C-alpha positions as CSV (number, residue, x, y, z in Angstrom):
1,M,1.1,8.0,-6.9
2,R,2.2,6.2,-3.8
3,P,4.7,3.3,-4.2
4,I,3.0,0.0,-3.9
5,G,3.8,-1.6,-0.6
6,I,5.3,-5.1,-0.6
7,G,4.6,-7.5,2.2
8,L,7.7,-9.2,3.8
9,A,6.1,-12.6,4.2
10,V,7.6,-14.0,1.1
11,A,11.1,-12.8,1.9
12,L,10.9,-13.9,5.5
13,M,9.7,-17.4,4.6
14,L,12.4,-17.9,2.0
15,A,15.1,-16.8,4.5
16,A,13.7,-18.6,7.6
17,F,12.6,-21.9,6.1
18,S,15.6,-24.0,7.0
19,P,14.3,-27.2,8.7
20,A,14.5,-30.2,6.5
21,V,11.2,-31.4,5.2
22,V,10.1,-34.7,6.6
23,M,8.2,-37.1,4.4
24,A,5.9,-39.8,5.7
25,P,7.6,-42.8,7.2
26,A,7.5,-46.1,5.3
27,F,5.7,-49.0,7.0
28,A,7.7,-52.1,6.6
29,A,5.2,-54.8,5.6
30,S,6.1,-58.4,5.2
31,K,3.5,-58.9,2.4
32,P,2.5,-56.7,-0.6
33,A,-0.3,-54.3,0.1
34,K,-3.7,-55.6,-0.8
35,T,-5.9,-53.7,-3.3
36,T,-9.1,-54.9,-1.7
37,I,-10.2,-53.9,1.8
38,D,-10.2,-56.7,4.4
39,P,-13.5,-56.5,6.3
40,E,-11.6,-57.2,9.5
41,A,-9.1,-54.4,8.8
42,H,-12.1,-52.1,8.2
43,K,-13.7,-53.2,11.5
44,K,-10.5,-52.6,13.5
45,G,-9.8,-49.3,11.8
46,M,-13.3,-48.0,12.6
47,A,-13.0,-49.1,16.2
48,V,-10.0,-46.8,16.9
49,A,-10.9,-44.0,14.4
50,A,-12.4,-41.6,17.0
51,D,-9.4,-42.0,19.2
52,L,-6.9,-41.3,16.4
53,V,-8.8,-38.2,15.2
54,S,-8.8,-36.8,18.7
55,G,-5.2,-37.8,19.5
56,S,-3.6,-36.6,16.3
57,G,-5.6,-33.3,16.1
58,I,-6.7,-33.8,12.5
59,D,-9.8,-32.2,11.0
60,C,-11.8,-35.3,10.0
61,Q,-15.4,-36.4,10.1
62,V,-14.7,-40.1,9.7
63,A,-16.4,-41.7,6.7
64,D,-14.4,-44.9,6.5
65,A,-11.3,-46.5,8.1
66,R,-9.0,-49.5,7.8
67,L,-6.1,-50.8,9.8
68,I,-3.1,-50.9,7.6
69,G,-0.9,-52.8,9.9
70,E,1.4,-52.7,13.0
71,N,5.1,-52.6,13.4
72,T,7.4,-53.1,16.4
73,D,10.7,-51.4,16.7
74,P,13.3,-54.2,17.3
75,K,15.4,-51.9,19.5
76,T,12.9,-49.9,21.6
77,K,10.1,-52.6,21.4
78,V,7.7,-49.7,20.8
79,K,4.7,-50.9,18.8
80,T,3.1,-48.6,16.2
81,S,-0.2,-49.1,14.5
82,F,-1.1,-47.4,11.2
83,V,-4.7,-46.6,10.2
84,E,-6.0,-45.0,7.0
85,L,-9.0,-42.7,7.5
86,A,-11.3,-41.3,4.9
87,C,-13.0,-38.1,5.9
88,A,-16.2,-36.5,4.7
89,N,-15.6,-33.4,2.5
90,A,-11.9,-33.4,3.5
91,E,-8.6,-35.0,2.5
92,G,-7.8,-38.4,4.0
93,F,-5.0,-39.3,6.4
94,V,-2.8,-42.1,7.5
95,V,-2.6,-41.8,11.3
96,S,-0.2,-43.7,13.5
97,K,-0.2,-44.3,17.2
98,T,2.5,-45.9,19.3
99,S,2.2,-48.1,22.3
100,A,3.6,-45.1,24.3
101,G,0.6,-42.9,23.2
102,A,2.3,-40.8,20.6
103,Y,0.3,-39.8,17.5
104,S,1.3,-38.6,14.0
105,A,-0.7,-37.9,10.9
106,F,0.2,-37.7,7.2
107,S,-2.2,-36.8,4.4
108,C,-3.0,-39.3,1.7
109,I,-1.3,-36.9,-0.7
110,E,2.0,-37.4,1.2
111,T,1.7,-41.2,1.5
112,A,1.0,-41.4,-2.3
113,E,4.6,-40.5,-3.0
114,P,6.9,-43.4,-3.8
115,L,9.8,-44.3,-1.5
116,P,13.3,-43.1,-2.2
117,D,14.1,-46.4,-3.9
118,G,11.1,-45.9,-6.2
119,K,9.0,-48.6,-4.7
120,P,5.3,-47.8,-3.7
121,N,4.8,-46.5,-0.2
122,T,3.2,-49.2,1.9
123,L,1.2,-46.5,3.6
124,L,-0.6,-45.6,0.3
125,C,-4.2,-44.8,0.8
126,M,-6.6,-47.4,-0.7
127,L,-10.1,-46.5,0.7
128,P,-12.6,-45.6,-2.0
129,G,-13.2,-42.2,-0.3
130,N,-9.5,-41.4,-0.8
131,A,-9.4,-42.3,-4.5
132,D,-8.7,-38.6,-5.3
133,P,-6.6,-37.3,-2.5
134,K,-6.2,-33.8,-3.9
135,A,-10.0,-33.2,-3.8
136,G,-9.8,-32.8,0.0
137,L,-7.4,-29.8,-0.4
138,S,-9.8,-27.8,-2.5
139,P,-11.7,-26.3,0.5
140,I,-8.3,-25.3,2.1
141,M,-7.0,-23.8,-1.2
142,A,-10.3,-21.8,-1.6
143,R,-9.6,-20.1,1.8
144,T,-6.5,-18.5,0.3
145,G,-8.7,-16.3,-1.9
146,F,-6.8,-17.3,-5.1
147,D,-8.8,-18.5,-8.1
148,C,-7.5,-22.1,-8.5
149,A,-9.3,-25.2,-9.5
150,I,-6.7,-27.8,-8.4
151,D,-5.4,-29.9,-11.3
152,K,-2.3,-31.5,-9.7
153,V,-0.8,-31.6,-6.3
154,R,2.7,-32.5,-5.1
155,P,3.7,-32.9,-1.5
156,I,6.8,-30.9,-0.7
157,G,7.1,-32.0,2.9
158,H,6.3,-30.7,6.4
159,T,7.8,-29.4,9.6
160,T,6.4,-29.8,13.1
161,V,4.1,-26.9,12.5
162,N,3.4,-26.6,8.8
163,V,2.7,-28.9,5.8
164,Y,3.7,-27.7,2.3
165,Y,2.1,-28.7,-1.0
166,E,2.7,-27.6,-4.6
167,I,-0.6,-26.8,-6.3
168,A,-1.0,-26.7,-10.1
169,C,-4.2,-25.0,-11.1
170,A,-6.4,-25.7,-14.2
171,N,-5.9,-22.1,-15.3
172,G,-2.1,-22.6,-15.5
173,A,-1.3,-20.8,-12.2
174,G,0.8,-22.6,-9.6
175,Y,1.2,-22.0,-5.8
176,V,3.0,-23.3,-2.8
177,L,0.3,-24.0,-0.2
178,Q,1.2,-23.7,3.4
179,T,-1.2,-25.4,5.9
180,S,-1.0,-26.3,9.5
181,S,0.4,-29.6,10.5
182,P,-1.7,-31.6,10.2
183,P,-3.8,-29.7,7.7
184,R,-7.0,-28.2,9.2
185,A,-9.6,-26.0,7.5
186,D,-9.9,-23.9,10.7
187,K,-6.2,-23.1,10.9
188,P,-4.3,-20.3,9.0
189,V,-3.4,-21.1,5.4
190,E,-1.2,-19.2,2.9
191,A,-0.5,-19.6,-0.8
192,T,2.5,-18.1,-2.5
193,P,2.9,-18.1,-6.3
194,C,5.5,-20.6,-7.6
195,A,7.3,-17.7,-9.2
196,A,8.4,-16.5,-5.8
197,Y,10.8,-19.5,-5.3
198,P,14.0,-19.9,-7.3
199,A,14.7,-23.4,-8.5
200,E,17.4,-24.1,-5.8
201,N,15.0,-23.4,-2.9
202,N,13.6,-26.4,-1.1
203,L,10.1,-25.0,-1.6
204,S,10.4,-24.6,-5.3
205,C,7.8,-25.9,-7.7
206,K,8.4,-28.9,-9.9
207,L,5.0,-29.3,-11.7
208,S,5.8,-26.3,-14.0
209,D,8.9,-24.7,-15.3
210,R,10.0,-21.1,-14.7
211,A,8.7,-19.8,-18.0
212,T,5.2,-21.2,-17.3
213,Q,5.3,-19.7,-13.8
214,L,6.0,-16.3,-15.1
215,A,3.7,-16.5,-18.2
216,V,0.9,-14.9,-16.2
217,A,2.8,-11.6,-16.4
218,D,2.4,-11.7,-20.2
219,K,-1.3,-12.2,-19.8
220,L,-1.6,-9.3,-17.4
221,M,0.4,-7.1,-19.7
222,A,-2.0,-7.9,-22.6
223,S,-5.0,-6.9,-20.5
224,F,-3.3,-3.7,-19.4
225,G,-3.6,-2.4,-23.0
226,K,-0.3,-0.5,-23.1
227,P,2.0,-1.1,-26.2
228,C,4.6,-3.6,-25.0
229,T,6.5,-6.4,-26.7
230,V,7.5,-8.3,-23.5
231,K,11.2,-8.7,-23.3
232,D,11.6,-10.1,-19.8
233,R,9.5,-10.6,-16.6
234,R,10.0,-11.3,-12.9
235,F,8.1,-11.9,-9.7
236,V,8.3,-8.8,-7.5
237,G,6.3,-9.8,-4.4
238,M,3.0,-9.8,-2.7
239,S,1.1,-6.8,-1.3
240,P,-0.5,-6.7,2.1
241,K,-3.8,-7.4,0.4
242,H,-2.4,-10.6,-1.1
243,E,-2.2,-9.2,-4.5
244,V,0.7,-10.6,-6.6
245,L,3.2,-8.2,-8.3
246,Y,5.1,-8.8,-11.4
247,E,7.5,-6.6,-13.4
248,V,7.8,-6.7,-17.2
249,S,10.3,-5.0,-19.4
250,C,9.4,-4.2,-23.0
251,Q,11.4,-4.3,-26.2
252,E,10.3,-0.7,-26.7
253,G,12.3,0.4,-23.6
254,K,9.5,0.8,-21.2
255,G,8.6,-1.3,-18.2
256,Y,5.7,-1.8,-15.8
257,V,4.7,-3.2,-12.5
258,L,1.5,-5.3,-12.8
259,V,-0.7,-6.0,-9.8
260,Q,-2.7,-9.2,-10.0
261,A,-5.8,-9.5,-7.9
262,Q,-6.6,-12.8,-6.1
263,N,-9.1,-13.7,-8.8
264,G,-6.4,-13.6,-11.4
265,S,-7.4,-10.3,-13.1
266,L,-5.3,-7.2,-13.5
267,A,-5.9,-4.9,-10.5
268,Q,-3.5,-2.1,-11.5
269,G,-0.5,-1.3,-13.7
270,V,2.2,1.2,-12.9
271,D,4.8,2.6,-15.3
272,C,8.4,1.9,-14.0
273,V,9.1,5.6,-14.3
274,N,6.7,6.0,-11.4
275,S,7.8,3.1,-9.3
276,D,10.9,2.2,-7.3
277,L,10.2,-1.5,-7.6
278,C,11.6,-2.1,-11.1
279,E,14.9,-3.9,-11.7
280,L,14.5,-4.9,-15.3
281,T,14.1,-1.3,-16.5
282,D,16.5,1.6,-16.2
283,A,14.1,3.9,-14.4
284,R,16.4,7.0,-14.6
285,T,16.8,6.8,-18.3
286,A,13.1,6.0,-18.7
287,K,12.1,9.1,-16.7
288,T,14.3,11.3,-18.8
289,E,12.8,9.9,-22.0
290,Q,9.3,10.1,-20.6
291,A,9.7,13.8,-19.7
292,A,10.9,14.4,-23.3
293,L,7.8,12.6,-24.6
294,Y,5.4,14.6,-22.4
295,T,7.2,17.8,-23.6
296,S,6.6,16.9,-27.2
297,L,2.9,15.9,-26.6
298,A,2.1,19.0,-24.6
299,K,3.6,21.3,-27.2
300,K,1.7,19.6,-30.0
301,A,-1.5,20.1,-28.0
302,G,-0.7,23.9,-27.8
303,F,0.8,24.1,-24.2
304,N,4.4,25.3,-24.4
305,C,6.0,23.4,-21.6
306,D,9.5,22.0,-21.3
307,V,8.7,19.3,-18.8
308,S,11.2,19.2,-15.9
309,K,9.2,17.0,-13.5
310,Y,5.9,15.2,-13.6
311,A,3.7,13.2,-11.2
312,P,1.1,10.7,-12.3
313,F,-2.6,10.4,-11.3
314,P,-4.3,7.0,-11.5
315,P,-5.3,6.2,-15.1
316,N,-8.8,7.4,-16.0
317,A,-11.7,5.2,-17.1
318,Q,-10.3,5.2,-20.7
319,N,-7.0,3.9,-19.4
320,Q,-5.2,7.1,-20.4
321,D,-2.1,8.4,-18.7
322,V,-3.0,11.4,-16.5
323,V,0.1,13.4,-15.4
324,E,0.7,16.7,-13.7
325,L,3.5,18.6,-15.5
326,V,6.0,21.1,-14.1
327,C,7.6,23.3,-16.7
328,S,11.2,24.7,-16.7
329,N,10.3,27.5,-19.1
330,R,7.2,28.9,-17.4
331,P,5.9,29.2,-13.8
332,D,2.5,27.7,-14.3
333,G,2.0,24.0,-14.8
334,A,-0.8,21.8,-16.1
335,V,-2.4,18.4,-16.1
336,G,-2.0,16.4,-19.3
337,V,-4.3,13.6,-20.3
338,F,-2.4,11.4,-22.9
339,G,-4.2,8.8,-25.0
340,T,-2.7,6.0,-27.0
341,K,-3.4,7.5,-30.4
342,P,-1.4,10.4,-32.0
343,G,-3.0,13.7,-31.2
344,D,-5.2,12.2,-28.4
345,T,-4.0,14.7,-25.8
346,T,-5.9,17.1,-23.6
347,I,-4.1,19.8,-21.4
348,Y,-5.8,21.4,-18.4
349,D,-3.7,24.3,-17.1
350,C,-3.5,24.4,-13.3
351,A,-5.9,27.4,-13.2
352,H,-8.7,25.2,-14.4
353,S,-7.6,21.6,-13.9
354,E,-9.9,21.1,-10.9
355,L,-12.9,21.6,-13.2
356,A,-11.7,18.4,-14.7
357,R,-11.3,16.9,-11.2
358,Y,-7.5,17.0,-11.2
359,R,-5.7,19.2,-8.6
360,C,-2.2,20.5,-9.2
361,S,0.1,20.0,-6.3
362,L,3.6,20.6,-7.7
363,T,3.0,24.2,-8.9
364,D,2.4,27.3,-6.8
365,A,-1.3,28.2,-7.2
366,A,-0.5,31.8,-7.6
367,A,1.3,31.0,-10.9
368,S,-2.0,30.4,-12.5
369,Y,-3.7,33.6,-11.4
370,P,-2.6,35.7,-14.4
371,K,-4.5,33.3,-16.6
372,L,-7.7,34.0,-14.6
373,T,-7.0,37.8,-14.7
374,E,-6.9,37.6,-18.5
375,E,-10.2,35.7,-18.6
376,L,-11.8,38.5,-16.5
377,K,-10.6,41.1,-19.0
378,S,-12.0,39.1,-21.9
379,L,-15.4,39.1,-20.0
380,G,-15.3,42.9,-19.4
381,K,-13.9,42.9,-15.8
382,G,-10.5,44.3,-16.5
383,S,-10.2,46.1,-13.1
384,C,-9.7,42.9,-11.1
385,V,-6.2,41.5,-10.8
386,V,-6.8,38.0,-9.3
387,S,-5.1,37.5,-5.9
388,K,-6.8,34.3,-4.8
389,A,-8.9,31.6,-6.5
390,R,-11.2,28.7,-5.4
391,T,-12.7,26.0,-7.6
392,V,-16.3,25.8,-6.6
393,G,-17.3,22.8,-8.7
394,V,-19.2,21.5,-11.7
395,T,-23.0,21.2,-12.0
396,A,-24.9,18.1,-12.9
397,D,-26.7,20.0,-15.7
398,T,-26.6,18.9,-19.3
399,P,-24.4,20.3,-20.5
400,P,-22.5,20.8,-17.2
401,R,-21.3,24.2,-16.0
402,G,-18.2,24.9,-13.9
403,F,-17.5,27.8,-11.5
404,I,-14.3,29.3,-10.1
405,E,-14.4,32.1,-7.4
406,V,-11.8,34.7,-7.6
407,A,-10.7,37.5,-5.2
408,C,-9.3,40.9,-6.4
409,A,-6.0,42.4,-5.3
410,D,-7.6,45.9,-4.9
411,G,-9.8,44.5,-2.0
412,L,-13.0,45.1,-3.8
413,Q,-15.5,42.2,-4.1
414,G,-14.6,39.5,-6.5
415,F,-16.5,37.3,-8.9
416,M,-17.8,33.9,-9.8
417,I,-16.6,32.9,-13.3
418,E,-18.9,30.5,-15.1
419,Y,-17.4,28.1,-17.6
420,S,-18.6,25.6,-20.1
421,V,-16.8,22.4,-19.4
422,N,-16.2,20.5,-22.7
423,P,-13.9,22.3,-23.6
424,I,-13.3,24.5,-20.6
425,T,-14.2,28.0,-21.8
426,P,-15.2,31.1,-19.7
427,K,-18.8,32.2,-20.4
428,T,-19.7,34.9,-18.0
429,T,-19.1,36.4,-14.5
430,V,-21.3,37.0,-11.5
431,V,-20.3,39.6,-8.9
432,C,-20.0,37.9,-5.4
433,S,-22.8,40.0,-3.9
434,Q,-25.2,38.3,-6.4
435,A,-23.7,34.8,-6.4
436,G,-25.5,33.5,-3.3
437,G,-27.4,30.9,-5.3
438,I,-24.2,29.3,-6.7
439,A,-23.2,26.6,-4.2
440,G,-23.7,28.8,-1.2
441,G,-22.0,31.9,-2.7
442,C,-18.5,33.3,-2.4
443,K,-16.2,32.1,0.4
444,L,-12.8,33.7,-0.1
445,P,-11.7,36.4,2.3
446,G,-12.6,39.9,0.9
447,N,-15.6,38.5,-1.0
448,T,-18.0,37.9,1.9
449,G,-20.2,40.6,3.5
450,K,-19.8,43.1,0.6
451,S,-22.4,44.7,-1.6
């Protein structure tokens, strides 16, 4: 199994995000903010709304507007006006414009935050269309591909190019959402699980604690179906397909890398003995112990193999471990299918494993030829010492039949060996000159053109 690739986006963002986040400026009002909308403020806001949308670059189909107020810098004499905009099917904004023609925009989520002294922000959005500021982020969050019905939102801050929000989902998941600045539905957007950020990072999540952020690993482990009392867990990273990877270690000594699909389900689980991504599990010790376990299981199933090396196949449809075994006490290897119940083990030696759709790659193919030679003898063809073999395939009959073509060391024509498949047992042979009706006949050198 190939190691799972980890994207570098998370690590790069953690290392490179150094600019201080900038929160929305406070507008110094001389009077407390009104809770009702002044019709004149509404009229003035609507009059300049189109200009503010265009100048600030926000993604907003204006549904409502109000002039919040104006402020003049006593030093520079630059006058700034502030307008709240409610947008159809999008989050609302507070947009400012200076007398010098400079625009800036902050989402209503950002202006909802209290000032550093704890007092309400005088740029707090009040239009009815902005009553639930987080609702406007839902279409943007949906573009990340993650399954998240937004429950809570916390503004983290923004730079000149990006705005960052913490998103808490109804299903318990949490993300740091990175949008353009100002947020636009037609610009790139990224979401990273809260578990990616340590508490001391300026992008860390505050709406949930570390245990909650990592609890998803326990749920994934439960759905994986492997015996494991979770001891510890950690965030590993994200794959190029935006899957999320977690590692869990088990009280029983094993460990796994669990791959979460964007819809929240388990996409894949990998034993730490087959992955170089694990840190919570001693992989070297685990591999030694696993080899000993496979040795014991193989011998109990009747295949005398002291396992010196092994390589996994993807789990089968029954979620069983499927592993190619290399033996130190014999030249031929096998593929073992190991279930979760005692005695639930099937061994396919490398001579026949392809009939079960598993190809051995760690063992020299010639090491399995003596087994085929013995089968020919049992079928009355003792003069052929197998020098080459080819798995032809399995039929779609009920019950299915399997075929392996063999060539003989004496140069005479070889045979097609027919097998029953469950279990794999030799049934009969067909000489190659008469096997033309079996998947196009014999193909091995020495078996074609002979009668």
